[in-house]
N, C-alpha and C positions, 0 to 999 in steps of 0.2 A: 557545518563543522564536521570534519571527519575524525572520529575517535580512534585512538591508537589500538584499543582493545574492543572487541565486539561486545563483551558483556562481563558480568560478574555472577558467580554462582549464588543462588538463593538457598539459604540453609534453614530459614525460620518459618517456612510455609507449613500448611497442614500436612500431616502424614500421608493423606490420600494423594496429594499433589506429587509426593516423592515416589509413590508406587505406580501412579497412572501411566507413566511413560514405559514402564516394564510390562504392564498389562496390555497396553496399546502401543507397540514399538514403532508403528508406521504412522506418518502424519495423515495420510489419506484415510487410514482406518479410524483415526480419531477426529475426523472432520465433521463439523456441523454446518448446515446450510440454512439460510433463511432469506426471504425476499422482503423488501420494504419499498415504500413510496413516499416521496417528499414533495411538498408544495414549493415550487420554485418561482412563485410570483415575485418575491423580493429579490431573488437571485437575478432574474432577468432585468429588473430595474437597475440593480447594481452593476451588472455587466454592461448595460448601455451607458451608464454614467462613467464607468471606469474607461471604457473605450473612447468616450468623448474627451476624457482627460489625457488621453495619449497612451493608455494601456492596450496597445495593439494585441489582439489575440486573446485577451483576458476572457476566461470562460468557466464552465462548470468544473473542468479538471482542477483549476486553481482553487476553486471553492472547496471541492471535496478534499483535496490534499491539505489545505489550510485547516479545515474542520477536523480532519483526522489528527493532525499535529496537535491541535488544541485538546482533543480527547486524550491523547497521550500525556499531555501536560497535567491534566486533571485526574486521569485514571491510568497510571503507568503500567498496570498489570497487563494491558493488551499489547504492550511492547516487549513482553518476555519471549523466550524461545527455548526449545528443547535441543540440547546437544549431548550426545553420549548418554541419552536417557536420563539426563539431569536438567533441572530447571535453571534458567539464567535470566537476569534482568539486563536488557540491552542498554548499552551506552550510546546515547544519541538516537536519532531517528533516520532511517534509511528507507526511502520510498522508490520502488522500481516501477517503470512503465515502459511499454513497447511503443515505438514510433516508426512510422513509415518515412523513409527519406524523401519519397515522393508519393502523392496519392494516385498511384498507378497499380494495376493488379500485380505485376511482377516486380515492382520496385523493392529493393532490399529493405529489410526490417532490422532494427537494432533495439536493444534495451538500454535505457538511460537510468541513472540513479540520482535522486535528489537527497543530499545530506542536509539535515535540518536539526534544530534544537527545539525543545519545548517552548522557548520564548518567541519563536518566529511568528510573525504576523503574515497576513495575506500579501501585503506589499513585498515583503522579503521573499516569500515563496514565488511570487510572480517574477521578480527580477532574477532570482537564482535559476528557476526553471527555464526562463527565456534564454538565458545564457547557455545552459546545458543543451537545450534542444538545437539552438543555432549552431553550436559546435559540432553536434552529432548528425546534423542533416547535410553536412558537406558531402559532396559526391565521393563514392568509394567507401571502403571499410577502414575508417581511420581510428575509431575509438579502440581502446585497449581490449574491451570484451570481444569485439569482432576479430581482432588479431589473435587472441587466445583461442577462439573457436576455430579459426582457420588452421592454426597449428595442430589442434586436436584432430580435425577431420582429415588432415593430410596423412595421418598414421594408418598403417594397415589395420583391418578390422580387429584381429586378435590382439594387437598391441593396444589399440584404442580401448578395447574392453578391459584390459589389464590396467591401463592408466586410470580409467574411470573408477575401477574397483579400488585402486590405491587412493585416489582422491576421496572416495567415500569413507575409506578407513581412516584417513587422516582427519577428515571432517568429524567423524564420530569421536575421536580422541582429542579434538581441539588442536590439531597440529597443522592445519592449513595456514599458510602465511597470511597475514592481514591484507597484503596487497591483492591476494586472490579473492578474499571475501569482499573486498571493496569493489572488485570488478564483477563479481558473480551476481547474476539475476536471481539466484536461488537463495541468497542470503539478504536479509533485510527485515524491516518492520512490516512492510505492506507491499503487495503488488496490486496496482490499480490499472484498469483498462476502460476506455471510453468506447463502448460499442455503439453508442448513439451517433458517433461520427460516421459510422457505417450504415446508419439507418435501421438498426435491428435491436430487438430487446436484449436485455442483459442475460448472459449465460451464467450457470453455476460452475465456475471454473475450479478444477481440481487444485489442490496444493501440490507441492513437490516433495518426494521422499528423499531427495538430496538437498542439502542446505538446511535452512531453519526458518523460512518464511512462515509466519503463523496465520496470516490473514490475506485473503484475496477479495478485492471489491471490483465488481463489474457494473458500470453505469450503462443504462439503456438510453434510447432516444427520448427526447422531450415529447410530451403529448398534452392534449387539451381534454379536460374532464368537466362535465357539468354536474354540479351538486346542488341540493336543496338545503337552504338554511332553516333555522327554527321558525321563521315567519312564512316559509313556503316559497320564498323567492329563489329563482334559479340563478346560480352563480357560475361564472366561467373560471375554471382554475387551470393553471399550468402546472404539470406534474412531471416527475421523473421517477422511473423505477430503477432500483439497483439491487444487486444480490451481494451477499457476504458469505464466504466460506471461511471458517475459522477452526483452528486447532484447539479442541476443548481441553487439552492438558495444561494449558498455560494459566487459565483462571476459570472460575466456576461460572455457571449459567447466569446467576444474578449479577455478577460483575460484568459479563459480556452484555447482558440486557441493559444495564445502566449506561455502558459505554456507547452502545449503538442507538439508544434513545437520545443520548446527548448529541451524537453525531447528527441525527435527524433534526434536532432543534437548532443546531448551528447552521445547517444547510438552509433551514427555513428562516433563519435570522442572521444572514451572513455579515451584516455590518459589524457585528461583534468581533469578527475575525481580523479586522483592521486595527484593533486595539490590542495592546499587550495583555497576556493572561493575568488575571488578578492574583493568581498564585500558581506555583509549580510544585506538584507533589512528588516526592521521591519514593521509589518502590521499596518494598520491605527488604530487609537484609537476608 
């Protein structure tokens, strides 16, 4: 579901939250990074089951996205953003991801956006994302973001610099038209990338100082790990590493810790994601 407005101003938060964006005006200067590992034994069983049921291409990306949507339903503070050095609660959930139109070295890449609500289940995420990816993997630069970028890069360098400066100024004051923020890969709840599909570990990806993306998650490749249980028996575990880079100005460390511990639990118990959330919490006013 695409919201008409990006968000609403939060006015009742702690005073430090109101000051933080003035002390740390740039998103990357306010970024915290951490690495985590999740047991994906249940995920792999679920993936095999869903593919056998006809969910072609169902995989870890769908689980991570669905888990993050559920985290936002329960802990909406991670869905805030900074605009004009003020704190906002986002309306709806917007997840950005980069896709290759073909798995070739020089194949064009584009960014797609999934619009979701806190009530969405993994089934809904799968069907919506499948439709979005199918539409955007067509040959050529067809989606609106690609066309907008082509127009920008066709400008002379000095004019392009002026236009980007104007866009940044409009973004700061909340004057960017909604149709542009809907297209923009720099505006949204989350940017997620699956580096495991390339066979490499996850990087700690920077945030962007343009736009308002507060969180970037990078997934790494799946791996096998052998651990010893309490009885001394060696167990074979399937694991995935992932990194999170987040804007510390939107919520405090305890809140973030609660959110990402919940994210890990959902990834390790993905069957819960196919059920509607028990409750949806609204963010503070």
